[in-house]
Structure formats: C-alpha cells, structure tokens
N, C-alpha and C positions, 0 to 999 in steps of 0.2 A: 675457541671452537664451540664450546657448549653454549656460549652466549648467542652466537649466530643461529644455532639450532633452536634455541628458545625464542629468539626474536622472529625467526621464520615461522615457528609454530603459531605465534600470536598473529602474525600477518595472514597466515592461512585461515585461522579461525575468523578473523575480521572480514576477510574476503568471502568466506563461506556464509557468514551471517548476512553480509551485504547481498550476495547472490540469492539467498533464500528469501529474504524480505523483499527484494526487488521483483523476484518471480511471483511471489504472492501478491504484491501490489499490482503488477500487470494483469494477473489473473482476476483480481477483484475489479480492476478498471474495465476489463473486457466484459465480465459478467454484469457489472452494474450499468453498462451502457447498452449492450446489445441483447442480453438475455433476461433483462428484468422489466417489470412494468412500473408505472408511477406509484403503485400501491406498496411496493416493497420498501422496507425501511433502509436498506443498504443501496438503493438505487440512486444514481446521480441525475436522473431525468427530472425535468420540471415542465409544467405547462407554461408556455411562453404567452400564448394568446388563444382564447377560446371564444368562438362564436357559436351560433346555433347550428351552423352547418359543418364547421370543421375545427379541429384542434391542432395547434402547433406545439410540438414538443421539442425541447432542446436540452442540452447538457448544462447543468448548473456548475459554474466555475467555483462557486463558494463550497459546494459539496465535494468537488474534486480536491480543492485545497485542504478542506478539513480531513478528508481521507488520506491525503498525502502526509499531513502532519501526524495523524494517528499511526500510520505505518512507519514513519520515521522514528517517532518516539518508541513504538513497540520494538523496532529493530535495535535501537540503542539500549533499551532495557534488557532485551534478549542477549545482546552482546555482554552487558555487565553481569548478567546472571551466569553466563558461560565462563566469564573471566574469573568470577569469585570462586567457582567450583574447583578450578584447577590450582 
C-alpha cells in the first residue's frame, strides 16, 4: 500500500511538472509569435523577403525547434531537481 502511494506521488509530480512546462511553452510560443517584434531576442519571427516596398515576415522553424529543445531540457532538469529534494 505504501509503495502505491509513493509511486502515485511521483506520477503526480511528473504530471505536474509536465503541465507546468507545457503551459509555459505554449505561453512563450504565443508571445513570441503574436506579441513580439523581430527585434526581440526571444521572438521566433524572421524576415522572409524584403523589398523596397514591403517586407514578408514568417515564423522560423529553427527558432521554434530550439525553443522546444530548451523547454524540454529545462522541464527535465526541473523534474530532476524536484525528485532529488524529496
């Protein structure tokens, strides 16, 4: 009985960390696409084509991938830190 409680506690912690990091990732993705300019360092926007009259801006898939990797690694480290403390 004690083992199930302990295992459930670890699963709850794992799920909680996943939800927190996923929510932060979605928040970053929203703000980096819709609320940022190209000049912001955390933006995922890039200039696709620039002429004298108009500029085409698009989402850089490389920047989105790098952000995804950063959030995944930070979530894993956050989980390990919480696990070591208990």
